[in-house]
C-alpha positions in Angstrom: 146.0 167.0 13.2 146.0 169.5 16.0 147.6 169.3 19.4 150.7 167.5 20.6 152.2 165.6 23.5 154.5 166.9 26.2 156.4 164.5 28.7 157.7 165.5 32.1 158.0 163.5 35.3 160.0 165.7 37.7 158.7 167.8 40.6 155.6 170.0 40.8 157.5 173.3 40.8 159.5 172.2 37.8 156.4 171.3 35.9 154.9 174.7 36.6 158.0 176.3 35.0 157.1 174.6 31.7 153.8 176.5 31.5 155.2 179.2 29.1 156.6 176.5 26.8 153.3 174.5 26.9 151.4 177.7 26.0 153.7 178.3 23.1 153.2 174.7 21.9 149.4 175.1 22.2 149.4 178.3 20.2 151.5 176.7 17.4 149.9 173.3 17.1 146.3 174.2 18.0 144.1 172.0 20.1 145.4 171.1 23.5 148.7 169.9 24.8 148.4 166.5 26.4 150.9 166.2 29.2 152.3 162.8 30.3 153.3 163.4 33.9 152.7 162.1 37.4 149.1 161.5 38.2 149.4 163.6 41.4 150.2 166.7 39.2 146.8 166.7 37.5 145.3 169.5 39.6 148.1 171.8 38.6 147.5 171.2 34.9 143.8 172.1 35.4 145.0 175.7 36.1 146.9 175.9 32.8 145.0 177.1 29.8 145.2 174.9 26.7 146.7 171.9 28.7 145.3 168.6 29.8 146.6 165.6 31.8 147.1 162.5 29.7 146.1 159.5 31.8 147.6 156.1 31.0 148.9 155.1 27.6 148.4 157.8 24.9 146.3 156.4 22.0 145.5 159.5 19.9 148.0 160.1 17.1 149.9 163.4 17.1 152.6 164.7 14.8 154.9 165.9 17.6 156.0 165.0 21.1 158.2 167.1 23.3 160.1 165.5 26.2 161.6 167.9 28.8 163.4 165.6 31.2 166.0 162.8 31.0 164.2 160.3 33.2 163.9 156.7 31.9 160.1 156.8 32.6 159.8 159.8 30.3 161.9 158.2 27.6 159.8 155.0 27.8 156.5 156.8 27.6 157.8 158.9 24.7 158.8 155.7 22.9 155.2 154.2 22.9 153.4 157.4 22.1 151.8 157.4 18.6 153.7 160.3 17.1 155.6 161.0 13.9 158.4 163.0 15.5 159.9 163.2 19.0 161.9 166.1 20.4 164.0 166.1 23.6 165.0 169.3 25.4 167.3 169.1 28.4 169.0 171.7 30.7 172.4 170.0 30.9 174.5 167.9 28.5 175.5 165.4 31.1 171.8 164.4 31.4 171.7 163.1 27.8 172.0 159.3 27.7 173.1 157.2 24.7 169.6 156.2 23.9 168.3 159.7 23.5 169.9 160.1 20.1 168.1 156.9 18.9 164.8 157.7 20.4 164.4 161.4 19.6 164.9 163.0 16.2 166.1 166.2 18.0 168.1 166.4 21.2 168.5 170.0 22.2 170.9 170.6 25.1 172.7 174.0 24.8 173.1 174.2 28.6 171.2 176.2 31.1 174.0 178.4 32.4 172.6 181.4 34.2 169.3 181.4 32.4 165.9 181.3 34.0 164.6 177.7 33.6 161.1 178.7 32.3 162.6 181.0 29.6 165.3 178.4 28.7 162.7 175.7 27.8 160.5 178.3 26.1 163.3 179.6 23.9 164.5 176.1 22.8 161.2 175.0 21.2 161.5 174.5 17.4 158.1 176.3 16.8 157.2 179.9 16.1 156.5 182.2 19.0 153.6 184.6 19.2 155.3 187.4 21.1 158.1 187.6 23.7 158.6 185.4 26.7 156.4 186.0 29.7 156.8 184.2 33.1 154.5 181.3 34.1 150.9 182.0 35.0 148.0 180.0 36.4 144.2 180.6 36.5 142.7 180.9 40.0 141.8 177.6 41.8 138.1 177.0 42.4 136.7 177.7 45.8 135.9 174.0 46.2 139.7 173.5 46.7 139.6 175.7 49.9 140.6 173.7 53.0 137.8 172.7 55.2 137.4 174.5 58.6 139.4 177.5 57.3 137.9 180.8 58.4 137.3 183.8 56.2 140.1 185.9 57.7 143.0 187.0 55.5 146.3 185.2 56.0 150.0 185.0 55.2 151.4 181.7 54.1 154.7 180.3 55.2 156.0 177.2 53.4 159.5 176.8 54.8 160.6 173.4 53.4 161.1 171.8 50.0 162.5 168.5 48.8 166.0 169.4 49.9 166.8 169.6 53.6 169.8 171.9 52.8 167.3 174.6 51.8 166.0 175.0 55.4 166.4 178.3 57.2 166.7 178.2 61.0 163.3 178.0 62.8 164.1 180.8 65.2 164.9 183.2 62.3 161.5 182.4 60.6 159.8 183.1 63.9 161.5 186.5 64.2 160.3 187.4 60.7 156.7 186.4 61.5 156.9 188.5 64.7 158.2 191.5 62.9 155.4 191.3 60.3 152.8 190.9 63.0 154.1 194.2 64.5 153.1 195.8 61.2 149.5 194.6 61.6 149.7 191.7 59.1 147.1 188.9 59.3 147.8 185.6 61.0 150.2 183.2 59.4 149.4 179.7 58.1 152.2 177.2 57.7 152.2 174.2 55.4 154.6 171.3 54.9 155.2 168.1 53.0 155.0 164.9 54.9 158.7 163.8 55.5 159.5 163.6 59.2 162.2 166.3 59.0 159.8 168.7 57.2 157.1 168.2 59.8 159.6 168.7 62.7 161.0 171.8 61.1 157.5 173.4 60.8 156.6 172.4 64.3 159.8 174.1 65.7 158.8 177.3 63.9 155.2 177.0 65.3 156.6 176.5 68.9 158.8 179.6 68.6 156.2 181.9 67.0 153.3 180.8 69.3 149.8 182.0 68.5 151.0 184.0 65.5 151.2 180.8 63.4 148.6 178.2 62.7 150.3 175.0 61.5 148.2 173.1 59.0 150.8 170.3 59.0 150.4 167.6 56.4 146.6 167.8 56.4 146.4 169.7 53.1 145.9 168.1 49.7 147.5 169.5 46.5 144.2 171.2 45.7 144.3 172.8 49.2 147.9 173.9 48.8 147.1 175.5 45.4 144.2 177.4 46.9 146.1 178.6 49.9 149.0 179.9 47.7 146.6 181.7 45.4 144.7 183.4 48.2 147.4 184.4 50.6 148.2 188.1 51.1 151.9 187.2 51.2 153.9 184.0 50.6 157.2 183.4 52.4 159.2 180.4 51.4 162.4 178.8 50.3 163.2 177.8 46.7 160.5 175.3 45.8 157.0 174.9 44.5 155.4 177.5 46.7 157.7 180.2 45.3 156.8 179.4 41.7 153.1 179.0 42.4 152.8 182.4 44.2 154.6 184.1 41.3 152.3 182.4 38.8 149.2 183.5 40.8 150.5 187.1 41.1 150.7 186.9 44.9 153.5 188.9 46.6 156.2 186.5 47.6 159.7 186.3 49.1 161.9 183.4 48.4 165.1 182.5 50.2 167.9 180.9 48.2 170.8 178.9 49.6 172.4 176.0 47.6 170.4 176.7 44.4 171.1 179.5 42.0 168.6 182.3 42.1 169.0 183.3 38.4 167.9 179.8 37.3 164.8 179.6 39.6 163.5 183.1 40.1 162.0 185.7 37.8 162.1 189.1 39.5 159.0 191.3 39.4 157.5 194.0 41.5 155.7 191.3 43.6 158.2 188.5 43.4 161.4 189.1 45.4 164.3 186.8 46.3 167.4 186.8 48.5 170.5 184.7 47.9 172.6 183.6 50.9 176.3 184.3 50.9 178.9 181.6 50.2 181.3 180.0 52.6 185.0 179.5 52.1 184.3 176.4 50.0 182.3 178.5 47.6 178.9 176.9 48.5 176.0 179.2 49.5 174.2 178.2 52.7 171.0 179.6 54.1 172.5 179.9 57.6 174.5 182.8 56.1 171.3 184.8 55.3 170.9 187.4 58.2 167.5 187.7 59.8 167.4 191.5 59.5 167.8 191.3 55.8 164.9 188.9 55.4 162.7 191.1 57.7 163.5 194.2 55.7 162.6 192.5 52.4 159.3 191.0 53.9 158.3 194.3 55.4 159.0 196.1 52.1 156.8 193.6 50.2 154.0 194.0 52.7 154.2 197.8 52.9 154.0 198.2 49.2 151.0 195.9 48.7 148.4 198.8 48.6 150.5 200.7 46.1 150.4 197.7 43.7 146.7 197.2 44.2 146.0 200.9 43.4 148.2 200.7 40.3 146.4 197.6 39.0 143.0 199.3 39.5 144.0 202.3 37.4 
């Protein structure tokens, strides 16, 4: 009986960080990993090898199910899945509820600490590993996911918001970064946003300050469009969120700004994936307002200036 079930109902970027763990499960169990998750996340799963979205109630029996979040919906779907053994892997002990011990044969919660989330879940799996950990990766999206009415010109992508308003960096500072990059001869910049009023207003403020250097796509993009844009950008600028994880998984040069979240947990540094952590205030909390514009400009210019060196190295 090949294959297994995986259950996860949190945000898109968090689901992407499970890709190494899902790949390890697929290699161990054979067949494909059927993922019980939000229906809106199905396009992302299409870009993961050996993975498929499980629509509705699972009917095919499997020996094993792996649940990666503490949500009640995930626990309920795990309960009704036709499996012989259920495993639950969580990042923090306080997320484990009383019913987890009764529902799951294994509840593994050593604590995330300073570990990278993707490596944490990969390392906890009670299955053999074929090689060392590697960061998440995705296959390129099909051209049919390209946004309509988008020209053939190269572009940068700015995604300055995520689910937390506290992760916003000031619009005038983003505008200064875009102007500095434009002075180096970079392509035009596209800006994308989710649909909350504050997210739309934040992006519009950046657009107004940067002028013609930015084309604001607003909320007119689907998830398929967003995946295509991230995979095909020359450079991605963002705050901690899905765009950061996607760009890294596609191998696109990217710069991520961190404020209230911990960089070590959510960023895997490589030659093309860089991150900056804001300084803390007197209360010990890091806030993006503490991140100087000049520091972000230097990091973005460095990523852009070294793009040709990386292309030449990959071609050798």
